[in-house]
C-alpha positions, 0 to 999 in steps of 0.5 A, a space after each residue: 494468516 502466518 504472514 499477515 500477524 507479523 505485518 500487524 505487529 510491525 505496524 504496531 511496533 512503528 506506530 508505538 515508535 511514533 508515539 514515543 517519539 512525540 511525547 519525548 519531544 514534549 517532554 524536553 521542550 520545557 527543559 530546552 525552553 528553560 535552558 534557553 531562556 536562562 542562557 539569554 536572561 540573568 533574572 530567569 535561572 533555570 528552574 525545574 519547578 516550572 518545568 514540573 508544572 508544565 510537566 503535571 499539565 502534560 501528565 494529564 494530557 497523557 493520561 487521556 491519550 493512553 486511554 484514548 489510544 488503547 481503549 477508544 480508539 480501537 473502538 472506531 478503528 477496529 470494530 467501526 463502533 462509531 456511536 459509543 466511541 464519540 460519546 465516550 470521547 465527549 465524556 473524556 473531555 469533559 471530565 477533562 475540561 472539569 479536572 483541569 478548570 476546577 484545578 488552579 494549581 495545574 495552570 502554568 505560570 504565566 511570563 514572568 511570573 513565579 510558580 508559587 505566585 500561581 498558588 491559589 493557597 499562597 497568602 494574600 499580599 498586603 495592601 500597603 505595597 509601599 509607604 508613600 514617601 514623606 508621609 504624603 499619599 501616593 496617587 496612581 491615578 495622577 502624576 506627582 506625589 502629594 495628590 490624593 487619589 483612589 487606591 489601588 483595586 483588584 489583584 497585585 500585577 503579575 498574579 494570574 486569577 482564572 475565572 471560577 470555571 472557564 476562562 481563555 486558557 482552559 479553552 486553549 487546553 480544550 482545542 490542544 487536546 482535541 486536537 491531539 485526540 484527532 492526531 492519534 486517531 489519524 496516526 492509527 487510521 493511516 497505519 491501519 490503512 497502510 496494514 489493510 493495503 499490505 494485506 491486500 497486496 499479499 492476497 492479491 498476489 496469493 490469488 494471482 499465483 493461484 489463477 496462474 497455476 490453475 490456468 496451466 493446469 488447464 493449458 497442460 492438458 489441453 497441449 497434450 491431448 491435441 498432441 497425443 491425437 496427432 501421434 495417434 493418427 501418425 501411427 497408422 500412417 507411418 510408424 517410424 515417423 510415429 517414434 520420432 515424434 515421441 521422442 520430440 514430444 518428450 522434449 516438448 514435456 520436458 519443456 512443459 515440466 520444468 520451463 512451464 512451471 517458471 513465471 517467465 522464460 528466456 524468449 529464445 526458450 519460448 521460440 524453440 519450444 514453438 519450433 519444435 511443436 511446429 516441426 512435430 505437427 508438419 510430420 502428418 501433413 503434405 504439401 496441400 498445407 503450407 505452413 511458413 515460421 518467421 522467428 528473429 535471428 537476433 533475440 534480446 536477452 529478455 523473457 516472456 510468460 511459457 506457454 502463451 503463444 502455443 495455444 494459438 498455434 495449437 488452434 491453427 493447426 486444429 482449425 485451419 487445416 484441411 486434407 482435401 483442400 489447400 490451406 496454410 498456416 503463418 506464424 511469425 515473431 517480431 521484436 520492436 524495441 522492448 515489445 514482441 510482436 506475435 502474429 498467427 494467421 491460418 485458413 479457415 476450413 469450416 466458416 460455421 465453426 464457433 468453437 474456435 479458440 475454446 478454453 485455451 483462447 479464454 486462458 490466455 486472455 485471463 493470463 494476460 490480464 493477470 500479468 500485463 494488466 492493460 500493458 498488451 494488445 490482442 486483436 482477433 480477426 475471424 473473417 470467413 476464410 481467414 483467422 488472424 490473431 496479432 498479440 503484442 507484449 512488453 518484454 520482460 527482464 531476466 531478472 524475473 525469471 526466477 521468480 514462480 508463478 
């Protein structure tokens, strides 16, 4: 939770910064527009009065935005209370419509119209706009002076007088309001989903680390148990070799304790570990057991997960060796471009043995899936007399060696 809380604060800060930039641009647009118009039209000077009219309208939008952003949107995004959210949003939109549709003084001026002409409390213009020339009536319906016609009816040109309650201008405002609320909800959902994705990544990473550690703790006792059993058998056969075996075992333990705790180790070290283990195991067997090891001489500076191949070699010695009949173990490691191919073949002494692999093989499968997902191949052929394992994994760069599993 210590990492999740700063992540939430960071997302909130980024979200508020987006809102600040957008509202800042909205406030600057009328200023810039009035300034540009004053440069191109001498009859339209820069007017702070017009800007204030627009800002008053934006102020109403801003109040609705604050209510929606901090009070209503969290009901849907965080608490998932959809009915309450939509009911309150409809009420908020209705109040906004009632306020704007019944308040003409908040309407921005029409193009080419002075703001004071939009004031409903302004005294009406006189009907005698201008006296007819030469005392003759002026007819708006026919060309030429001296012809009588109807007086000009309706509002004077340039005066915007909206309907009593709802008009085209009000509809535009409501559409803009709905779009603003949708934008606000979209931005909030985006940052919420991004934060949730980061949290899931962190939790998945923690879970991966815990699973890998658990698997290692299972592998290490399994490995030491088999090795100690071999030393115990060797003590009765050849005590001097048993002492040498203990020294070799100390090297293996050093590797397991210090290298096994890392996420990756150099391929050369893993190969040396396998060679030392096989050398240790050869001590107790006679010539009836043919053990062959083929490792590459040119090893690239790449890494692999530690203790990944030892399980197959352990199982080969455990299930593929017999003192009474000839048996074999063949271990190979082949470099194929950016991948390494591991082959372990051994004879099967007891065909009825269905415990081949046991816990160690299940752990290897889990580790491969956690580390490589689908970027690996593990083919196991279990025949009557031969057990064949072929594993292909990508080589990892040295930069990942310092990471902890």
